[in-house]
N, CA, C and O atoms as CSV, one atom per row, in Angstrom:
chain,resi,resn,atom,element,x,y,z
A,1,MET,N,N,18.366,22.632,25.179
A,1,MET,CA,C,17.761,21.450,25.975
A,1,MET,C,C,17.257,20.571,24.666
A,1,MET,O,O,16.864,20.968,23.569
A,2,ALA,N,N,17.409,19.268,25.172
A,2,ALA,CA,C,17.383,18.218,23.994
A,2,ALA,C,C,16.045,17.291,24.400
A,2,ALA,O,O,15.935,16.854,25.546
A,3,GLN,N,N,15.123,17.048,23.456
A,3,GLN,CA,C,13.702,16.319,23.346
A,3,GLN,C,C,13.781,14.873,23.171
A,3,GLN,O,O,14.714,14.404,22.519
A,4,ARG,N,N,12.893,14.124,23.689
A,4,ARG,CA,C,12.810,12.872,22.976
A,4,ARG,C,C,11.786,12.402,22.273
A,4,ARG,O,O,10.815,12.564,23.012
A,5,LEU,N,N,11.381,11.851,21.151
A,5,LEU,CA,C,10.648,11.571,19.926
A,5,LEU,C,C,10.583,10.088,20.038
A,5,LEU,O,O,11.187,9.498,19.143
A,6,HIS,N,N,10.047,9.421,20.845
A,6,HIS,CA,C,9.808,7.665,20.182
A,6,HIS,C,C,11.601,7.095,20.464
A,6,HIS,O,O,12.068,6.098,19.914
A,7,GLY,N,N,12.312,7.922,21.350
A,7,GLY,CA,C,13.566,7.131,21.789
A,7,GLY,C,C,14.214,8.202,21.190
A,7,GLY,O,O,15.171,8.466,21.917
A,8,ALA,N,N,14.180,9.159,19.979
A,8,ALA,CA,C,15.317,9.688,19.131
A,8,ALA,C,C,15.650,11.006,20.099
A,8,ALA,O,O,14.768,11.363,20.881
A,9,VAL,N,N,16.755,11.640,20.059
A,9,VAL,CA,C,16.894,12.862,21.025
A,9,VAL,C,C,17.058,14.148,19.700
A,9,VAL,O,O,17.990,14.179,18.897
A,10,LEU,N,N,15.912,15.122,19.749
A,10,LEU,CA,C,16.124,15.772,18.927
A,10,LEU,C,C,17.020,17.225,19.632
A,10,LEU,O,O,16.635,17.909,20.580
A,11,ARG,N,N,18.125,17.378,18.934
A,11,ARG,CA,C,18.912,18.637,19.416
A,11,ARG,C,C,17.956,20.209,19.530
A,11,ARG,O,O,17.690,20.922,20.498
A,12,ARG,N,N,17.672,20.300,18.280
A,12,ARG,CA,C,16.810,21.512,18.321
A,12,ARG,C,C,15.527,21.651,18.375
A,12,ARG,O,O,14.834,21.930,17.397
A,13,PRO,N,N,15.050,21.441,19.683
A,13,PRO,CA,C,13.245,21.376,19.418
A,13,PRO,C,C,12.439,22.067,18.760
A,13,PRO,O,O,12.475,23.297,18.772
A,14,GLY,N,N,11.569,21.362,18.071
A,14,GLY,CA,C,10.557,21.842,16.818
A,14,GLY,C,C,11.373,21.872,15.659
A,14,GLY,O,O,10.817,22.214,14.615
A,15,ARG,N,N,12.678,21.559,15.623
A,15,ARG,CA,C,13.057,21.346,14.041
A,15,ARG,C,C,13.715,20.266,13.971
A,15,ARG,O,O,14.670,20.260,13.194
A,16,GLY,N,N,13.453,19.200,14.646
A,16,GLY,CA,C,13.995,17.693,14.442
A,16,GLY,C,C,13.309,16.708,13.552
A,16,GLY,O,O,12.101,16.887,13.398
A,17,PRO,N,N,13.773,15.871,13.044
A,17,PRO,CA,C,13.125,14.933,11.993
A,17,PRO,C,C,11.661,14.486,12.325
A,17,PRO,O,O,10.860,14.179,11.442
A,18,GLY,N,N,11.391,14.472,13.566
A,18,GLY,CA,C,10.007,14.100,13.931
A,18,GLY,C,C,9.349,15.145,13.930
A,18,GLY,O,O,8.212,14.926,14.349
A,19,ARG,N,N,9.578,16.534,13.566
A,19,ARG,CA,C,8.423,17.273,13.580
A,19,ARG,C,C,7.062,17.383,12.239
A,19,ARG,O,O,5.915,17.716,12.537
A,20,PRO,N,N,7.316,17.175,11.376
A,20,PRO,CA,C,6.073,16.936,10.473
A,20,PRO,C,C,5.581,15.379,11.036
A,20,PRO,O,O,4.546,15.142,10.413
A,21,CYS,N,N,5.766,14.675,11.591
A,21,CYS,CA,C,4.908,13.579,12.373
A,21,CYS,C,C,3.898,14.015,13.317
A,21,CYS,O,O,2.714,13.729,13.497
A,22,ILE,N,N,4.895,14.950,13.974
A,22,ILE,CA,C,3.866,15.412,15.550
A,22,ILE,C,C,3.161,16.420,14.778
A,22,ILE,O,O,2.005,16.255,15.168
A,23,ARG,N,N,3.132,17.445,13.849
A,23,ARG,CA,C,2.754,18.153,13.396
A,23,ARG,C,C,0.963,17.706,12.939
A,23,ARG,O,O,-0.149,18.139,13.240
A,24,ASP,N,N,1.562,16.504,11.981
A,24,ASP,CA,C,0.375,15.776,11.726
A,24,ASP,C,C,-0.725,15.096,12.820
A,24,ASP,O,O,-1.943,14.941,12.726
A,25,SER,N,N,0.285,14.739,13.962
A,25,SER,CA,C,-0.785,14.207,15.021
A,25,SER,C,C,-1.600,15.363,15.601
A,25,SER,O,O,-2.799,15.260,15.862
A,26,LEU,N,N,-1.079,16.159,15.734
A,26,LEU,CA,C,-1.674,17.382,16.414
A,26,LEU,C,C,-2.735,18.011,15.339
A,26,LEU,O,O,-3.564,18.849,15.694
A,27,GLU,N,N,-2.650,17.595,14.162
A,27,GLU,CA,C,-3.764,17.993,13.408
A,27,GLU,C,C,-5.159,17.135,13.099
A,27,GLU,O,O,-6.270,17.400,12.639
A,28,ALA,N,N,-4.566,16.116,13.542
A,28,ALA,CA,C,-5.472,14.587,13.434
A,28,ALA,C,C,-7.232,14.901,14.646
A,28,ALA,O,O,-7.545,15.218,15.793
A,29,SER,N,N,-7.704,14.608,13.624
A,29,SER,CA,C,-9.205,14.308,14.907
A,29,SER,C,C,-8.804,13.595,15.715
A,29,SER,O,O,-7.918,12.741,15.702
A,30,PRO,N,N,-9.709,14.072,16.717
A,30,PRO,CA,C,-9.830,13.069,18.417
A,30,PRO,C,C,-10.114,11.780,17.711
A,30,PRO,O,O,-9.477,10.760,17.975
A,31,ARG,N,N,-11.229,11.826,16.663
A,31,ARG,CA,C,-11.432,10.439,16.686
A,31,ARG,C,C,-10.488,9.477,15.712
A,31,ARG,O,O,-10.425,8.257,15.863
A,32,ALA,N,N,-9.777,10.201,14.709
A,32,ALA,CA,C,-8.631,9.292,13.976
A,32,ALA,C,C,-7.546,8.980,15.245
A,32,ALA,O,O,-6.799,8.017,15.069
A,33,GLY,N,N,-7.433,9.648,16.360
A,33,GLY,CA,C,-6.478,9.428,17.395
A,33,GLY,C,C,-7.056,7.998,18.151
A,33,GLY,O,O,-6.286,7.046,18.276
A,34,VAL,N,N,-8.078,7.943,18.508
A,34,VAL,CA,C,-8.927,6.772,19.262
A,34,VAL,C,C,-9.017,5.741,18.212
A,34,VAL,O,O,-8.978,4.663,18.805
A,35,GLU,N,N,-9.129,5.525,16.825
A,35,GLU,CA,C,-9.002,4.499,15.918
A,35,GLU,C,C,-7.347,4.376,15.428
A,35,GLU,O,O,-7.065,3.296,14.910
A,36,ILE,N,N,-6.581,5.070,15.509
A,36,ILE,CA,C,-5.422,4.448,15.323
A,36,ILE,C,C,-4.831,3.495,16.743
A,36,ILE,O,O,-4.259,2.414,16.606
A,37,TYR,N,N,-5.049,4.011,17.806
A,37,TYR,CA,C,-4.880,3.813,18.954
A,37,TYR,C,C,-5.678,2.431,19.264
A,37,TYR,O,O,-4.976,1.609,19.853
A,38,ARG,N,N,-7.003,2.015,18.983
A,38,ARG,CA,C,-7.745,0.849,18.864
A,38,ARG,C,C,-6.554,-0.314,17.648
A,38,ARG,O,O,-6.019,-1.382,17.945
A,39,THR,N,N,-6.510,0.268,16.634
A,39,THR,CA,C,-5.629,-0.487,15.469
A,39,THR,C,C,-4.537,-0.759,16.119
A,39,THR,O,O,-4.278,-1.961,16.176
A,40,LEU,N,N,-3.666,0.087,16.729
A,40,LEU,CA,C,-2.084,-0.249,16.898
A,40,LEU,C,C,-1.703,-1.080,18.334
A,40,LEU,O,O,-0.690,-1.703,18.653
A,41,PHE,N,N,-3.026,-0.796,19.085
A,41,PHE,CA,C,-2.893,-1.358,20.592
A,41,PHE,C,C,-3.895,-2.477,21.054
A,41,PHE,O,O,-3.651,-3.178,22.037
A,42,CYS,N,N,-4.933,-2.599,20.365
A,42,CYS,CA,C,-6.116,-3.261,20.722
A,42,CYS,C,C,-6.254,-4.322,19.986
A,42,CYS,O,O,-6.860,-5.248,20.525
A,43,THR,N,N,-5.891,-4.479,18.941
A,43,THR,CA,C,-6.148,-5.195,17.425
A,43,THR,C,C,-5.130,-6.068,17.459
A,43,THR,O,O,-3.972,-5.660,17.548
A,44,ASP,N,N,-5.489,-7.646,17.378
A,44,ASP,CA,C,-4.636,-8.373,17.139
A,44,ASP,C,C,-4.448,-8.275,15.820
A,44,ASP,O,O,-5.471,-8.010,15.187
A,45,GLN,N,N,-3.232,-8.435,15.062
A,45,GLN,CA,C,-3.304,-8.358,13.797
A,45,GLN,C,C,-2.345,-9.636,13.109
A,45,GLN,O,O,-1.844,-9.510,11.992
A,46,ARG,N,N,-2.231,-10.448,13.659
A,46,ARG,CA,C,-1.199,-11.768,13.657
A,46,ARG,C,C,-1.730,-12.370,12.313
A,46,ARG,O,O,-0.992,-12.364,11.328
A,47,ALA,N,N,-2.788,-12.804,12.260
A,47,ALA,CA,C,-3.368,-13.224,11.284
A,47,ALA,C,C,-3.511,-12.584,9.824
A,47,ALA,O,O,-3.735,-13.255,8.816
A,48,GLU,N,N,-3.397,-11.586,9.842
A,48,GLU,CA,C,-3.385,-10.515,8.651
A,48,GLU,C,C,-2.201,-10.403,8.118
A,48,GLU,O,O,-2.036,-10.662,6.926
A,49,THR,N,N,-1.185,-9.997,8.918
A,49,THR,CA,C,0.378,-10.072,8.418
A,49,THR,C,C,0.847,-11.695,8.300
A,49,THR,O,O,1.645,-11.963,7.402
A,50,ALA,N,N,0.467,-12.566,9.006
A,50,ALA,CA,C,0.812,-14.136,8.265
A,50,ALA,C,C,0.215,-14.020,6.986
A,50,ALA,O,O,0.887,-14.453,6.050
A,51,ALA,N,N,-1.037,-13.471,6.700
A,51,ALA,CA,C,-1.384,-13.739,5.300
A,51,ALA,C,C,-0.678,-12.963,3.816
A,51,ALA,O,O,-1.014,-13.026,2.633
A,52,VAL,N,N,0.483,-12.202,4.553
A,52,VAL,CA,C,0.884,-11.322,3.496
A,52,VAL,C,C,1.772,-12.305,2.437
A,52,VAL,O,O,2.414,-13.248,2.899
A,53,THR,N,N,1.764,-12.066,1.238
A,53,THR,CA,C,2.224,-13.095,0.380
A,53,THR,C,C,3.132,-12.349,-0.274
A,53,THR,O,O,3.889,-13.123,-0.860
A,54,VAL,N,N,3.492,-11.005,-0.501
A,54,VAL,CA,C,4.256,-10.323,-1.694
A,54,VAL,C,C,5.991,-10.642,-0.758
A,54,VAL,O,O,6.168,-11.252,0.296
A,55,PRO,N,N,6.809,-10.092,-1.476
A,55,PRO,CA,C,8.170,-9.975,-0.852
A,55,PRO,C,C,8.185,-9.291,0.177
A,55,PRO,O,O,7.447,-8.319,0.012
A,56,THR,N,N,8.722,-9.297,1.315
A,56,THR,CA,C,8.688,-8.183,2.398
A,56,THR,C,C,9.998,-7.722,3.077
A,56,THR,O,O,10.822,-8.620,3.253
A,57,LEU,N,N,10.282,-6.684,3.423
A,57,LEU,CA,C,11.365,-6.218,4.293
A,57,LEU,C,C,10.836,-5.771,5.423
A,57,LEU,O,O,10.047,-4.826,5.431
A,58,VAL,N,N,11.256,-6.467,6.606
A,58,VAL,CA,C,10.910,-5.800,7.642
A,58,VAL,C,C,12.267,-5.006,8.416
A,58,VAL,O,O,13.156,-5.801,8.721
A,59,VAL,N,N,12.452,-4.027,8.655
A,59,VAL,CA,C,13.225,-3.163,9.295
A,59,VAL,C,C,12.739,-2.631,10.402
A,59,VAL,O,O,11.541,-2.367,10.502
A,60,HIS,N,N,13.903,-2.334,11.695
A,60,HIS,CA,C,12.985,-2.162,13.120
A,60,HIS,C,C,14.752,-1.580,13.875
A,60,HIS,O,O,15.828,-2.128,13.634
A,61,GLY,N,N,14.571,-0.587,14.616
A,61,GLY,CA,C,15.241,-0.165,15.581
A,61,GLY,C,C,15.352,-0.718,16.998
A,61,GLY,O,O,14.322,-0.666,17.670
A,62,THR,N,N,16.488,-1.258,17.575
A,62,THR,CA,C,16.601,-2.156,18.594
A,62,THR,C,C,16.587,-1.299,20.022
A,62,THR,O,O,16.904,-1.805,21.098
A,63,THR,N,N,16.094,0.318,19.821
A,63,THR,CA,C,16.093,0.842,20.968
A,63,THR,C,C,14.738,1.580,20.734
A,63,THR,O,O,14.588,2.615,21.382
A,64,ASP,N,N,13.519,1.112,19.723
A,64,ASP,CA,C,12.287,2.000,19.409
A,64,ASP,C,C,11.536,1.921,20.952
A,64,ASP,O,O,11.419,0.910,21.645
A,65,LEU,N,N,11.135,3.111,21.221
A,65,LEU,CA,C,10.374,2.802,22.505
A,65,LEU,C,C,8.953,2.834,22.161
A,65,LEU,O,O,8.221,2.461,23.078
A,66,ALA,N,N,8.289,3.235,20.916
A,66,ALA,CA,C,6.888,3.661,20.494
A,66,ALA,C,C,6.477,2.026,20.252
A,66,ALA,O,O,5.476,1.478,20.715
A,67,ALA,N,N,7.491,1.417,19.426
A,67,ALA,CA,C,7.134,-0.253,19.154
A,67,ALA,C,C,8.301,-1.265,19.575
A,67,ALA,O,O,8.940,-1.948,18.775
A,68,PRO,N,N,8.452,-1.250,20.807
A,68,PRO,CA,C,9.304,-2.115,21.411
A,68,PRO,C,C,10.082,-3.333,20.716
A,68,PRO,O,O,9.446,-4.382,20.611
A,69,TYR,N,N,11.256,-3.302,20.282
A,69,TYR,CA,C,11.984,-4.384,19.423
A,69,TYR,C,C,11.552,-5.820,19.488
A,69,TYR,O,O,11.098,-6.488,18.559
A,70,ALA,N,N,11.800,-6.255,20.937
A,70,ALA,CA,C,11.091,-7.532,20.878
A,70,ALA,C,C,9.808,-7.972,20.682
A,70,ALA,O,O,9.558,-9.168,20.534
A,71,LEU,N,N,8.799,-6.940,20.664
A,71,LEU,CA,C,7.599,-7.404,20.804
A,71,LEU,C,C,7.280,-7.099,18.970
A,71,LEU,O,O,6.297,-7.639,18.461
A,72,CYS,N,N,8.020,-6.386,18.290
A,72,CYS,CA,C,7.380,-6.357,16.982
A,72,CYS,C,C,8.412,-6.788,15.968
A,72,CYS,O,O,8.088,-7.724,15.238
A,73,GLY,N,N,9.693,-6.206,15.801
A,73,GLY,CA,C,10.478,-6.269,14.772
A,73,GLY,C,C,10.800,-7.744,14.245
A,73,GLY,O,O,10.685,-8.035,13.054
A,74,PRO,N,N,11.244,-8.724,15.302
A,74,PRO,CA,C,11.678,-9.966,14.849
A,74,PRO,C,C,10.276,-10.718,14.560
A,74,PRO,O,O,10.083,-11.489,13.619
A,75,ARG,N,N,9.281,-10.328,15.601
A,75,ARG,CA,C,8.238,-11.010,15.798
A,75,ARG,C,C,7.441,-10.921,14.306
A,75,ARG,O,O,7.071,-11.974,13.786
A,76,THR,N,N,7.253,-9.948,13.805
A,76,THR,CA,C,6.627,-9.650,12.736
A,76,THR,C,C,7.185,-10.274,11.531
A,76,THR,O,O,6.412,-10.759,10.706
A,77,ALA,N,N,8.627,-10.314,11.326
A,77,ALA,CA,C,9.267,-11.055,10.444
A,77,ALA,C,C,9.188,-12.536,10.310
A,77,ALA,O,O,9.036,-13.193,9.280
A,78,GLU,N,N,9.333,-12.981,11.665
A,78,GLU,CA,C,8.773,-14.570,11.914
A,78,GLU,C,C,7.102,-14.844,11.333
A,78,GLU,O,O,6.735,-16.011,11.198
A,79,LEU,N,N,6.240,-13.814,11.041
A,79,LEU,CA,C,5.084,-14.297,10.865
A,79,LEU,C,C,4.965,-14.088,9.447
A,79,LEU,O,O,3.998,-14.723,9.026
A,80,VAL,N,N,5.606,-13.404,8.479
A,80,VAL,CA,C,5.675,-13.079,7.108
A,80,VAL,C,C,6.776,-14.239,6.331
A,80,VAL,O,O,7.987,-14.035,6.410
A,81,GLU,N,N,6.346,-15.211,5.738
A,81,GLU,CA,C,6.795,-16.084,5.380
A,81,GLU,C,C,7.918,-15.377,4.410
A,81,GLU,O,O,7.652,-14.459,3.634
A,82,GLY,N,N,9.108,-15.911,4.571
A,82,GLY,CA,C,10.207,-15.728,3.356
A,82,GLY,C,C,10.443,-14.220,3.667
A,82,GLY,O,O,11.101,-13.848,2.696
A,83,SER,N,N,10.281,-13.224,4.429
A,83,SER,CA,C,10.385,-12.123,4.833
A,83,SER,C,C,12.039,-11.939,4.991
A,83,SER,O,O,12.789,-12.886,5.229
A,84,ARG,N,N,12.447,-10.654,4.830
A,84,ARG,CA,C,14.148,-10.320,4.859
A,84,ARG,C,C,13.550,-9.125,6.425
A,84,ARG,O,O,12.608,-8.338,6.519
A,85,PHE,N,N,14.702,-9.559,7.457
A,85,PHE,CA,C,14.671,-8.641,8.548
A,85,PHE,C,C,15.958,-8.293,8.771
A,85,PHE,O,O,16.941,-9.027,8.867
A,86,ILE,N,N,15.859,-6.843,8.865
A,86,ILE,CA,C,16.813,-6.119,9.434
A,86,ILE,C,C,17.075,-5.227,10.443
A,86,ILE,O,O,16.626,-4.097,10.251
A,87,ALA,N,N,17.788,-5.452,11.660
A,87,ALA,CA,C,18.178,-4.736,12.931
A,87,ALA,C,C,18.660,-3.649,12.595
A,87,ALA,O,O,19.523,-3.823,11.735
A,88,TYR,N,N,18.486,-2.367,12.920
A,88,TYR,CA,C,19.125,-1.264,13.196
A,88,TYR,C,C,19.646,-0.910,14.617
A,88,TYR,O,O,19.077,-0.049,15.287
A,89,GLU,N,N,20.887,-1.677,15.129
A,89,GLU,CA,C,21.555,-1.194,16.276
A,89,GLU,C,C,21.257,0.227,17.016
A,89,GLU,O,O,21.439,1.248,16.353
A,90,GLY,N,N,20.919,0.306,18.023
A,90,GLY,CA,C,20.604,1.485,18.636
A,90,GLY,C,C,19.850,2.533,18.345
A,90,GLY,O,O,19.700,3.556,19.013
A,91,ALA,N,N,19.186,2.130,16.908
A,91,ALA,CA,C,18.028,3.326,16.517
A,91,ALA,C,C,16.691,2.982,17.016
A,91,ALA,O,O,16.107,1.934,17.293
A,92,ALA,N,N,16.385,4.368,17.035
A,92,ALA,CA,C,14.977,4.461,17.635
A,92,ALA,C,C,13.849,3.925,16.430
A,92,ALA,O,O,13.985,2.998,15.631
A,93,HIS,N,N,12.512,5.016,16.644
A,93,HIS,CA,C,11.576,4.985,15.979
A,93,HIS,C,C,11.520,5.213,14.420
A,93,HIS,O,O,11.145,4.288,13.699
A,94,GLY,N,N,11.881,6.414,13.896
A,94,GLY,CA,C,11.800,7.388,13.090
A,94,GLY,C,C,13.116,7.221,12.228
A,94,GLY,O,O,14.030,8.040,12.134
A,95,LEU,N,N,12.984,5.618,11.439
A,95,LEU,CA,C,14.360,5.502,10.870
A,95,LEU,C,C,14.396,6.365,9.264
A,95,LEU,O,O,15.416,6.582,8.610
A,96,PHE,N,N,13.437,6.630,9.011
A,96,PHE,CA,C,13.063,7.638,7.534
A,96,PHE,C,C,13.762,8.778,8.131
A,96,PHE,O,O,14.613,9.255,7.380
A,97,ALA,N,N,13.666,9.239,9.050
A,97,ALA,CA,C,14.448,10.314,9.635
A,97,ALA,C,C,15.740,10.907,10.430
A,97,ALA,O,O,16.299,12.002,10.480
A,98,THR,N,N,15.954,9.460,11.104
A,98,THR,CA,C,17.272,9.248,11.729
A,98,THR,C,C,18.649,8.627,10.645
A,98,THR,O,O,19.783,9.087,10.509
A,99,HIS,N,N,18.075,7.568,10.073
A,99,HIS,CA,C,18.577,6.846,9.469
A,99,HIS,C,C,18.329,6.461,8.010
A,99,HIS,O,O,18.338,5.321,7.546
A,100,ALA,N,N,18.076,7.773,7.277
A,100,ALA,CA,C,17.577,7.693,5.835
A,100,ALA,C,C,18.584,6.927,4.800
A,100,ALA,O,O,18.242,6.010,4.054
A,101,GLU,N,N,19.988,7.526,4.912
A,101,GLU,CA,C,20.671,7.268,3.930
A,101,GLU,C,C,20.973,5.571,3.973
A,101,GLU,O,O,20.896,4.956,2.910
A,102,ARG,N,N,21.340,4.797,5.318
A,102,ARG,CA,C,21.026,3.480,5.281
A,102,ARG,C,C,19.750,2.891,4.884
A,102,ARG,O,O,19.746,1.844,4.236
A,103,LEU,N,N,18.618,3.503,5.235
A,103,LEU,CA,C,17.194,2.766,4.935
A,103,LEU,C,C,16.764,2.687,3.603
A,103,LEU,O,O,15.915,1.974,3.069
A,104,ASN,N,N,17.720,3.798,3.047
A,104,ASN,CA,C,17.399,3.941,1.701
A,104,ASN,C,C,18.209,2.869,0.486
A,104,ASN,O,O,17.769,2.457,-0.587
A,105,GLU,N,N,19.682,2.607,1.217
A,105,GLU,CA,C,20.245,1.531,0.629
A,105,GLU,C,C,19.724,0.338,0.894
A,105,GLU,O,O,19.785,-0.323,-0.143
A,106,ASP,N,N,19.186,-0.343,1.857
A,106,ASP,CA,C,18.504,-1.131,2.259
A,106,ASP,C,C,17.221,-1.710,1.504
A,106,ASP,O,O,16.993,-2.888,1.231
A,107,LEU,N,N,16.344,-0.447,1.203
A,107,LEU,CA,C,15.224,-0.519,0.410
A,107,LEU,C,C,15.696,-0.832,-1.205
A,107,LEU,O,O,15.321,-1.767,-1.912
A,108,LEU,N,N,16.604,0.218,-1.529
A,108,LEU,CA,C,16.998,-0.341,-2.735
A,108,LEU,C,C,17.454,-1.762,-3.065
A,108,LEU,O,O,17.090,-2.486,-3.992
A,109,ALA,N,N,18.262,-1.972,-2.171
A,109,ALA,CA,C,19.155,-3.477,-2.413
A,109,ALA,C,C,17.895,-4.387,-2.433
A,109,ALA,O,O,17.678,-5.199,-3.333
A,110,PHE,N,N,17.005,-4.163,-1.260
A,110,PHE,CA,C,15.770,-5.206,-1.224
A,110,PHE,C,C,14.775,-5.391,-2.611
A,110,PHE,O,O,14.484,-6.478,-3.110
A,111,VAL,N,N,14.455,-4.429,-2.964
A,111,VAL,CA,C,13.919,-4.209,-4.356
A,111,VAL,C,C,14.828,-5.024,-5.581
A,111,VAL,O,O,14.315,-5.651,-6.508
A,112,LYS,N,N,16.231,-4.863,-5.357
A,112,LYS,CA,C,16.770,-5.463,-6.735
A,112,LYS,C,C,17.252,-7.028,-6.447
A,112,LYS,O,O,18.102,-7.576,-7.150
A,113,GLU,N,N,16.664,-7.611,-5.434
A,113,GLU,CA,C,16.933,-8.770,-5.047
A,113,GLU,C,C,15.853,-9.621,-5.900
A,113,GLU,O,O,15.804,-10.846,-5.787
């Protein structure tokens, strides 16, 4: 039976790429859970994001359920002047686990620019 983690299908329950994230979430304090919720879902961070002045690479999966693509990826890149945006077609939330090789290649190419 497959499980879903942020839109990605994990073939072996409990052993998929999201396992460390699930473990960390379960070990976090209730207060930490409330604060991350407030930060991610209740706080307008557009001004802070627009103030970023360092070279910035924004990568985002187009099927991300945790951070919907249309609300997050392209809009974040638009806020950061001069940023570079890469969409991962058909990818969900945990790119570091599901698309590690491509992500590493994109990161290396970005830092060499």
